[in-house]
Backbone as CSV, one residue per row, in Angstrom:
resi,resn,N_x,N_y,N_z,CA_x,CA_y,CA_z,C_x,C_y,C_z
1,UNK,0.753,-1.393,-0.070,-0.055,-0.289,0.039,0.860,1.244,0.104
2,UNK,1.917,1.252,0.716,2.664,2.289,0.949,3.473,2.647,-0.188
3,UNK,3.801,1.692,-1.198,4.543,1.759,-2.563,3.333,2.198,-3.247
4,UNK,2.391,2.244,-3.598,1.340,2.915,-4.192,0.907,4.438,-3.640
5,UNK,1.195,4.574,-2.562,1.250,6.072,-2.631,2.539,6.212,-2.872
6,UNK,3.558,6.290,-2.270,4.704,7.163,-2.586,4.771,6.728,-4.474
7,UNK,4.618,6.040,-5.311,4.218,6.058,-6.755,3.226,7.149,-7.017
8,UNK,2.330,7.264,-6.640,1.269,8.027,-7.226,1.529,9.835,-6.866
9,UNK,2.300,9.611,-5.482,2.799,10.928,-5.238,4.044,11.350,-5.836
10,UNK,4.796,10.544,-6.423,6.109,10.801,-7.360,5.500,11.084,-8.903
11,UNK,4.603,10.478,-9.062,3.668,10.523,-10.550,2.906,12.197,-10.213
12,UNK,2.289,12.166,-9.090,1.814,13.862,-9.256,3.210,15.106,-8.905
13,UNK,4.151,14.613,-8.151,5.127,15.917,-8.112,5.455,15.884,-9.924
14,UNK,5.559,14.765,-10.329,6.521,14.685,-11.775,5.552,15.805,-12.577
15,UNK,3.789,15.555,-12.720,3.060,16.043,-13.589,3.422,17.752,-13.282
16,UNK,3.257,18.109,-11.604,2.841,19.516,-11.449,4.496,19.935,-12.180
17,UNK,5.772,19.219,-11.795,6.967,20.084,-12.284,6.615,19.890,-13.597
18,UNK,6.191,19.311,-14.297,6.433,19.305,-16.053,5.511,20.784,-16.237
19,UNK,4.464,20.599,-15.462,3.070,21.514,-15.836,4.043,23.061,-15.710
20,UNK,4.534,23.071,-14.457,5.038,24.574,-13.893,6.571,24.970,-14.829
21,UNK,6.875,23.971,-15.064,8.821,24.074,-15.610,8.507,24.933,-17.022
22,UNK,7.590,24.665,-17.548,7.590,25.492,-19.624,7.064,27.407,-18.602
23,UNK,6.823,27.289,-18.246,6.311,28.385,-17.366,7.239,29.088,-16.704
24,UNK,8.161,28.744,-16.114,9.456,29.122,-15.367,10.062,29.293,-16.201
25,UNK,10.457,28.658,-17.104,11.412,29.228,-18.378,11.226,30.327,-19.217
26,UNK,9.720,30.355,-19.418,9.257,31.218,-19.848,9.602,32.631,-19.770
27,UNK,9.432,33.010,-18.028,9.861,34.355,-17.865,11.069,34.320,-17.700
28,UNK,12.127,33.627,-17.757,13.323,33.846,-17.461,13.842,35.275,-18.167
29,UNK,13.687,35.026,-19.640,13.970,36.196,-20.322,13.008,37.476,-20.433
30,UNK,12.269,37.819,-19.163,11.753,38.923,-19.128,12.188,39.472,-17.720
31,UNK,13.534,39.971,-18.176,14.169,40.832,-17.035,13.497,41.964,-16.409
32,UNK,12.719,42.628,-17.299,11.620,43.975,-16.386,10.957,43.236,-15.339
33,UNK,10.002,42.422,-15.860,9.169,41.205,-14.876,9.783,41.289,-13.734
34,UNK,11.169,40.766,-13.853,11.744,39.736,-12.551,12.148,41.011,-11.961
35,UNK,12.943,42.202,-12.484,13.151,43.553,-11.224,12.059,43.976,-10.580
36,UNK,10.950,44.211,-11.652,9.828,44.467,-10.939,9.059,44.065,-9.469
37,UNK,9.013,42.680,-10.010,8.525,41.330,-8.688,9.484,41.549,-7.711
38,UNK,11.045,41.614,-8.098,11.845,41.256,-6.986,12.348,42.826,-5.907
39,UNK,12.256,43.749,-7.108,12.072,45.172,-5.801,10.939,45.900,-5.934
40,UNK,10.222,45.696,-6.633,9.174,46.871,-6.477,8.914,47.876,-7.255
41,UNK,9.934,48.078,-8.084,9.969,49.490,-8.849,11.545,48.810,-9.770
42,UNK,10.783,49.940,-11.222,12.189,49.841,-11.927,11.757,51.091,-12.954
43,UNK,13.408,51.447,-12.865,13.206,52.900,-13.501,13.689,52.681,-15.010
44,UNK,12.539,53.850,-15.554,12.304,53.902,-16.882,13.329,54.970,-17.582
45,UNK,13.569,55.100,-18.443,14.476,55.933,-19.543,13.619,56.823,-20.353
46,UNK,12.383,56.398,-20.544,11.327,57.075,-21.426,10.280,56.616,-21.230
47,UNK,8.876,57.087,-21.376,7.784,56.455,-21.760,7.196,57.136,-23.124
48,UNK,7.337,55.870,-23.942,6.733,56.422,-25.430,8.064,57.434,-25.768
49,UNK,7.652,57.878,-27.131,8.832,58.707,-27.845,8.936,60.090,-27.337
50,UNK,7.928,60.633,-26.145,7.928,62.130,-26.085,7.779,62.489,-24.783
51,UNK,8.037,61.624,-23.818,8.555,61.834,-22.066,9.684,61.055,-21.620
52,UNK,10.524,62.016,-21.491,11.770,61.467,-20.991,12.241,62.217,-19.726
53,UNK,13.177,61.965,-19.276,14.281,62.976,-18.232,14.121,64.262,-18.756
54,UNK,13.967,65.081,-17.955,13.984,66.871,-18.598,12.673,67.065,-19.367
55,UNK,11.546,66.214,-19.541,10.580,66.631,-20.336,9.813,67.593,-18.991
56,UNK,9.232,68.698,-19.759,8.585,69.654,-19.120,6.856,69.174,-18.561
57,UNK,6.597,69.606,-17.123,5.598,69.185,-17.146,4.176,69.271,-17.538
58,UNK,4.180,70.267,-18.474,2.793,70.612,-19.134,3.007,69.509,-19.896
59,UNK,4.052,69.109,-20.960,4.379,68.397,-21.748,3.962,66.668,-21.647
60,UNK,3.898,66.076,-20.171,3.736,65.119,-19.848,2.255,65.158,-19.437
61,UNK,1.497,66.157,-18.804,0.124,66.090,-19.064,-0.611,66.010,-20.582
62,UNK,-0.183,66.644,-21.482,-0.450,66.672,-23.017,-0.109,65.349,-23.427
63,UNK,1.095,64.852,-23.164,1.324,63.141,-24.235,0.781,62.250,-23.361
64,UNK,0.415,62.474,-21.692,0.304,61.047,-21.348,-1.433,61.385,-20.644
65,UNK,-1.954,62.365,-20.568,-3.524,62.765,-20.165,-3.312,62.853,-18.763
66,UNK,-4.603,63.082,-18.382,-4.901,63.302,-16.863,-4.037,61.930,-15.906
67,UNK,-3.169,62.384,-15.143,-2.874,61.084,-13.993,-3.971,60.907,-13.594
68,UNK,-3.555,59.799,-12.611,-4.948,58.849,-11.624,-4.981,59.680,-10.580
69,UNK,-3.676,60.125,-10.361,-3.651,60.664,-8.641,-2.512,61.530,-8.757
70,UNK,-2.603,62.358,-7.963,-1.389,63.576,-8.194,-0.949,63.787,-6.576
71,UNK,0.345,63.250,-6.165,0.572,63.404,-4.594,0.911,64.888,-3.698
72,UNK,0.857,64.928,-3.071,1.126,66.495,-2.645,2.663,66.894,-3.038
73,UNK,3.384,66.237,-3.310,4.828,67.110,-3.673,4.994,67.460,-5.386
74,UNK,3.341,67.166,-5.572,3.588,67.082,-7.209,3.590,65.771,-8.354
75,UNK,4.079,64.846,-7.479,4.179,63.620,-8.564,3.336,63.125,-9.017
76,UNK,2.991,63.021,-10.423,2.393,62.318,-10.892,2.112,60.405,-10.757
77,UNK,1.022,60.044,-11.212,0.319,58.534,-10.842,-0.310,58.410,-12.240
78,UNK,0.133,57.204,-12.903,-0.687,56.818,-14.081,-0.875,55.724,-13.795
79,UNK,-2.081,55.023,-13.604,-2.186,53.198,-13.473,-2.389,52.896,-14.690
80,UNK,-1.804,51.520,-14.799,-1.992,50.435,-15.826,-1.055,51.256,-16.922
81,UNK,0.217,51.166,-16.437,1.272,50.891,-17.655,2.026,49.783,-17.286
82,UNK,2.641,49.850,-18.896,3.536,48.451,-18.819,4.722,48.987,-19.835
83,UNK,5.423,47.576,-19.935,6.706,48.054,-20.310,6.592,46.973,-21.571
84,UNK,7.362,47.810,-22.770,7.259,47.074,-24.291,8.030,45.342,-24.261
85,UNK,7.291,44.973,-24.505,8.040,43.333,-24.879,8.141,42.788,-23.610
86,UNK,6.793,43.104,-22.613,7.474,42.439,-21.060,6.141,42.365,-20.638
87,UNK,6.233,41.660,-19.637,4.805,41.439,-18.784,4.797,42.236,-17.779
88,UNK,6.036,43.160,-17.272,5.738,44.016,-16.472,4.664,44.756,-16.539
89,UNK,3.767,45.324,-15.436,2.322,46.261,-15.392,2.839,46.804,-14.196
90,UNK,2.467,47.863,-14.221,2.027,48.448,-12.585,1.696,50.565,-12.906
91,UNK,2.052,50.841,-11.981,1.759,52.228,-11.994,3.119,53.102,-12.408
92,UNK,2.798,54.112,-13.389,3.830,55.079,-13.635,3.979,56.423,-12.938
93,UNK,5.384,56.364,-12.136,5.187,57.263,-11.278,6.106,58.337,-12.146
94,UNK,5.996,59.640,-12.289,6.589,60.688,-12.782,6.808,61.861,-11.467
95,UNK,8.222,61.853,-11.255,8.620,62.568,-10.347,9.184,63.791,-11.371
96,UNK,9.279,65.380,-10.163,9.354,66.564,-10.796,10.456,66.987,-10.134
97,UNK,11.487,67.841,-11.034,12.397,69.011,-10.023,12.300,70.218,-11.023
98,UNK,12.114,71.224,-10.311,11.964,72.362,-11.199,10.750,72.255,-12.293
99,UNK,9.734,72.111,-12.330,8.997,71.624,-13.461,9.475,70.638,-14.795
100,UNK,10.299,69.994,-14.266,10.648,69.008,-15.273,10.865,67.547,-14.881
101,UNK,10.372,66.624,-15.680,10.505,65.508,-15.104,12.258,64.857,-14.658
102,UNK,12.266,64.507,-13.126,13.504,63.804,-12.534,13.668,62.725,-12.683
103,UNK,12.492,61.736,-12.378,12.649,60.312,-12.371,11.007,59.758,-13.162
104,UNK,11.158,58.881,-13.667,9.911,58.053,-14.494,10.337,56.625,-13.631
105,UNK,9.232,56.089,-13.302,9.924,54.628,-12.392,8.019,54.091,-12.795
106,UNK,8.623,52.666,-12.828,7.483,51.911,-13.168,6.937,51.273,-11.706
107,UNK,5.935,51.335,-11.197,6.127,51.202,-9.162,5.231,49.711,-9.144
108,UNK,4.897,48.858,-8.035,4.167,47.831,-7.943,3.150,48.368,-7.016
109,UNK,1.870,47.629,-7.199,0.676,48.408,-6.028,1.585,48.663,-4.701
110,UNK,2.158,47.580,-3.811,2.669,47.865,-2.789,3.631,49.196,-2.683
111,UNK,4.281,49.786,-3.537,5.315,51.001,-3.630,4.627,51.947,-3.784
112,UNK,3.291,51.678,-4.720,2.028,52.828,-4.674,1.458,53.384,-2.940
113,UNK,1.338,52.153,-2.872,0.328,52.488,-1.696,0.962,53.451,-0.582
114,UNK,2.440,52.857,-0.468,3.726,53.192,0.264,3.737,54.754,0.178
115,UNK,3.901,54.929,-1.535,4.032,56.647,-1.748,2.561,57.342,-1.250
116,UNK,1.731,57.008,-1.326,0.546,57.514,-0.988,0.165,57.939,0.322
117,UNK,0.879,56.894,1.379,0.532,56.892,2.572,1.873,57.164,3.299
118,UNK,2.803,57.995,3.163,3.902,58.623,3.514,3.746,59.717,4.658
119,UNK,4.199,58.908,5.594,4.328,59.163,7.167,5.031,60.500,7.558
120,UNK,5.128,61.627,7.764,5.907,62.392,7.804,6.962,62.011,9.420
121,UNK,8.295,62.555,8.647,9.256,61.904,9.883,8.986,62.767,11.360
122,UNK,9.490,61.962,12.569,9.240,62.412,13.599,9.765,63.801,13.594
123,UNK,10.831,64.304,12.781,11.862,65.774,12.946,11.107,66.627,12.027
124,UNK,10.531,66.161,11.165,9.780,67.432,10.799,8.632,68.395,11.149
125,UNK,8.978,70.019,10.812,7.993,70.367,11.793,6.889,70.929,10.931
126,UNK,5.776,70.989,11.436,4.373,71.488,11.084,4.079,72.658,11.910
127,UNK,3.825,73.577,10.948,3.606,75.036,11.147,1.943,75.015,10.850
128,UNK,1.657,75.920,11.828,-0.168,75.889,12.165,-0.104,77.428,12.290
129,UNK,-1.059,77.911,11.532,-1.426,79.331,11.661,-2.814,79.489,12.278
130,UNK,-2.638,80.922,13.152,-3.682,80.887,14.178,-4.160,82.816,13.638
131,UNK,-4.877,82.705,14.123,-5.732,84.401,14.214,-5.588,84.966,15.331
C-alpha cells in the first residue's frame, strides 16, 4: 500500500513539475518583470517617444493625459502602464524637479500604497496658522 502511495505522489510531483517548468523558463527572459517583482519598482528612461527625463511638466500631461492621482509633492501617478515586450505592469510614477521630469518609475501596487501613505518623519516641523 505504501508503494502505491509513494508512486502516486511521485507521479503527481512529476506532473506538477512538468506543468510549471515551461512557465518558469518562459519568464526568465523577461528581465523587467523579474526586477519589478523583486524590487517593487523599475527605473525607466522614457515613456513613449515624447516623455523622458527633462521633459516639461505641461508636456507630460499633454502626452499622457490626466494622471490617476497627484501626490502632495506634485508627483503624478498613472495607473495600468507596462513595459514594451514585457509582462511587467504597474503604476507609472513621474517625479519632477523645477518643473521638469526628474524620475520615471514603474511601481508595483505595494510601492504605490507606500508612496500615498508617506508619514511625516518625527523631525518634520508642522506649522499652524492662528488668528
